[in-house]
VOBA-1610 file (N, C-alpha, C; in pm, whole numbers, padded with zeros to 5 digits, always signed):
BEGIN
Met-00539-03568-03158Met-00485-03535-03027Met-00344-03592-03014Thr-00254-03514-02967Thr-00116-03557-02948Thr-00096-03607-02805Met+00020-03660-02781Met+00052-03709-02647Met+00058-03591-02549Pro+00013-03613-02426Pro+00015-03504-02327Pro+00157-03455-02300Glu+00175-03326-02307Glu+00307-03265-02285Glu+00361-03296-02146Thr+00273-03296-02046Thr+00319-03325-01910Thr+00373-03468-01900Asp+00311-03562-01970Asp+00360-03699-01969Asp+00495-03710-02041Leu+00509-03638-02151Leu+00637-03640-02223Leu+00749-03583-02137Leu+00720-03476-02065Leu+00819-03418-01974Leu+00853-03516-01862Arg+00753-03584-01811Arg+00773-03683-01704Arg+00862-03798-01755Ile+00838-03844-01876Ile+00919-03951-01935Ile+01063-03904-01952Gly+01082-03783-02001Gly+01217-03729-02018Gly+01292-03718-01887Arg+01225-03670-01783Arg+01289-03660-01651Arg+01323-03799-01597Trp+01233-03893-01616Trp+01257-04030-01569Trp+01381-04088-01639Cys+01392-04068-01769Cys+01507-04120-01844Cys+01638-04062-01790Arg+01641-03931-01771Arg+01763-03867-01722Arg+01801-03916-01582Ala+01701-03952-01502Ala+01728-03995-01364Ala+01776-04140-01354Gln+01773-04216-01462Gln+01811-04356-01457Gln+01962-04378-01444Val+02041-04279-01486Val+02187-04288-01479Val+02238-04161-01411Pro+02324-04175-01311Pro+02380-04055-01247Pro+02453-03967-01350Glu+02441-03838-01334Glu+02497-03743-01432Glu+02646-03763-01455His+02721-03801-01353His+02866-03818-01372His+02901-03938-01461Leu+02802-04021-01494Leu+02826-04136-01582Leu+02770-04116-01723Trp+02716-03999-01751Trp+02653-03975-01881Trp+02750-03985-01998Asp+02879-03978-01974Asp+02976-03997-02082Asp+02994-04145-02114Gln+02938-04234-02030Gln+02950-04379-02050Gln+02819-04445-02091Val+02709-04397-02039Val+02578-04455-02069Val+02469-04353-02040Arg+02364-04354-02120Arg+02250-04266-02100Arg+02122-04344-02131Val+02014-04300-02073Val+01882-04349-02109Val+01809-04229-02168Glu+01756-04247-02288Glu+01692-04137-02360Glu+01552-04177-02406Ala+01472-04077-02436Ala+01338-04099-02489Ala+01334-04050-02633Glu+01296-04138-02722Glu+01281-04104-02863Glu+01131-04092-02891Ile+01086-03971-02923Ile+00943-03944-02936Ile+00900-03954-03082Ala+00792-04030-03105Ala+00730-04041-03237Ala+00586-03989-03224Asp+00505-04008-03326Asp+00369-03955-03324Asp+00281-04013-03213Arg+00284-04145-03195Arg+00194-04209-03099Arg+00265-04292-02994His+00397-04286-02992His+00470-04364-02892His+00603-04298-02857Val+00657-04345-02746Val+00788-04300-02699Val+00871-04426-02677Thr+00987-04431-02739Thr+01077-04545-02721Thr+01186-04507-02623Ile+01202-04589-02520Ile+01307-04568-02421Ile+01430-04643-02470Ile+01541-04571-02480Ile+01662-04624-02542Ile+01781-04606-02450Glu+01861-04711-02439Glu+01990-04702-02370Glu+02095-04671-02475Thr+02176-04568-02453Thr+02280-04531-02549Thr+02417-04542-02483Arg+02513-04584-02564Arg+02651-04597-02516Arg+02747-04546-02624Pro+02862-04491-02582Pro+02958-04443-02681Pro+03023-04561-02753Pro+03079-04535-02871Pro+03147-04643-02943Pro+03268-04693-02862Trp+03293-04820-02867Trp+03401-04880-02787Trp+03538-04823-02825Asp+03555-04783-02952Asp+03684-04732-02996Asp+03690-04579-02998Gly+03583-04514-02951Gly+03581-04368-02946Gly+03553-04301-03079Lys+03524-04379-03182Lys+03497-04324-03315Lys+03356-04361-03358Gly+03288-04270-03421Gly+03156-04300-03473Gly+03043-04260-03379Asp+02927-04311-03409Asp+02806-04276-03335Asp+02788-04364-03212Trp+02711-04314-03118Trp+02674-04392-03000Trp+02582-04505-03044Thr+02591-04620-02979Thr+02497-04729-03006Thr+02365-04698-02936Arg+02257-04744-02997Arg+02123-04717-02944Arg+02053-04852-02928Phe+02017-04886-02804Phe+01955-05013-02772Phe+01814-04988-02718Pro+01710-05017-02797Pro+01574-04996-02748Pro+01543-05087-02630Val+01491-05029-02523Val+01461-05103-02401Val+01311-05132-02391Ala+01229-05032-02416Ala+01084-05046-02404Ala+01017-04937-02488Arg+00888-04956-02510Arg+00812-04855-02582Arg+00684-04827-02503Leu+00650-04700-02494Leu+00525-04657-02433Leu+00436-04602-02544Arg+00323-04666-02564Arg+00232-04625-02671Arg+00112-04553-02611Tyr+00077-04441-02675Tyr-00035-04360-02628Tyr-00154-04377-02721Thr-00271-04404-02663Thr-00395-04414-02739Thr-00478-04291-02707Ala-00490-04203-02804Ala-00556-04074-02781Ala-00704-04089-02747Thr-00772-04186-02806Thr-00916-04200-02782Thr-00948-04236-02637Thr-00859-04308-02572Thr-00883-04347-02432Thr-00796-04268-02334Gly-00688-04208-02384Gly-00594-04138-02297Gly-00506-04233-02217His-00496-04357-02264His-00417-04458-02194His-00279-04479-02257Trp-00184-04511-02170Trp-00050-04552-02210Trp-00039-04702-02191Ser+00035-04770-02278Ser+00061-04913-02261Ser+00209-04939-02288Ile+00259-05046-02228Ile+00401-05082-02242Ile+00415-05188-02351Tyr+00523-05176-02426Tyr+00562-05277-02524Tyr+00706-05319-02495Trp+00733-05447-02512Trp+00869-05499-02493Trp+00928-05534-02629Arg+01060-05538-02637Arg+01131-05560-02763Arg+01190-05701-02764Asp+01170-05771-02875Asp+01229-05905-02886Asp+01368-05897-02949Arg+01432-06011-02968Arg+01569-06014-03021Arg+01579-05965-03165Asn+01465-05959-03235Asn+01463-05910-03373Asn+01423-05763-03381Leu+01426-05696-03267Leu+01393-05553-03255Leu+01246-05523-03287Lys+01160-05622-03272Lys+01017-05603-03291Lys+00951-05587-03154Phe+00857-05492-03144Phe+00789-05466-03018Phe+00659-05543-03007His+00631-05590-02884His+00510-05665-02854His+00446-05606-02728Glu+00313-05609-02725Glu+00245-05556-02607Glu+00280-05638-02483Tyr+00308-05568-02375Tyr+00343-05629-02247Tyr+00214-05653-02171Lys+00180-05778-02151Lys+00050-05815-02094Lys+00044-05811-01942Arg+00158-05798-01875Arg+00157-05801-01729Arg+00115-05669-01665Lys+00108-05564-01742Lys+00062-05434-01693Lys-00047-05384-01788Arg-00160-05354-01732Arg-00272-05305-01812Arg-00248-05161-01855Pro-00302-05120-01970Pro-00294-04979-02009Pro-00353-04891-01900Thr-00295-04774-01884Thr-00334-04683-01778Thr-00312-04538-01822Lys-00382-04448-01756Lys-00359-04305-01781Lys-00238-04255-01705Asn-00190-04334-01610Asn-00077-04297-01525Asn+00054-04348-01584Val+00119-04267-01666Val+00243-04309-01730Val+00353-04332-01627Gln+00350-04262-01515Gln+00452-04280-01411Gln+00451-04422-01356Gly+00334-04481-01341Gly+00324-04618-01293Gly+00393-04716-01387Leu+00381-04691-01517Leu+00447-04777-01615Leu+00599-04756-01611Leu+00641-04633-01598Leu+00784-04604-01587Leu+00843-04669-01462Asp+00769-04661-01352Asp+00816-04724-01228Asp+00833-04874-01247His+00742-04936-01320His+00753-05080-01344His+00876-05112-01430Ile+00897-05036-01535Ile+01014-05059-01621Ile+01142-05040-01540Gly+01147-04936-01459Gly+01266-04905-01382Gly+01289-04993-01262Ser+01188-05070-01221Ser+01202-05153-01101Ser+01292-05274-01123His+01315-05311-01247His+01397-05428-01282His+01335-05558-01230Glu+01205-05555-01197Glu+01135-05677-01154Glu+01128-05779-01267Asp+01114-05731-01388Asp+01104-05819-01504Asp+01225-05794-01595Pro+01311-05893-01611Pro+01432-05874-01693Pro+01406-05860-01841Ile+01281-05864-01883Ile+01250-05850-02024Ile+01292-05713-02078Phe+01299-05614-01989Phe+01334-05479-02034Phe+01484-05453-02031Trp+01549-05483-01923Trp+01690-05446-01909Trp+01785-05565-01922Gly+01734-05684-01939Gly+01818-05803-01961Gly+01867-05873-01843
//
């Protein structure tokens, strides 16, 4: 079983809504989709205007097909992800996105 398409669309819309469209040339929030998880990434253009945009992983949402639950993972300074224990896994991915976007916990956005 793959990740629910409606949840993937919801995550994509949430990412686009994090930065006003008129600032997308300076910063974006994107969703990088893998087989069992979605990584939320902040991207910025190169400081000198040359090369690729930098990609900074902010959080990861992991989907467990057997339960239909999503869980949040946070990234440490070594770019390794760890399960976020303050929010329990849930079928409601929007609730997890709301928590990440609330900036209540600086572990995600610094």
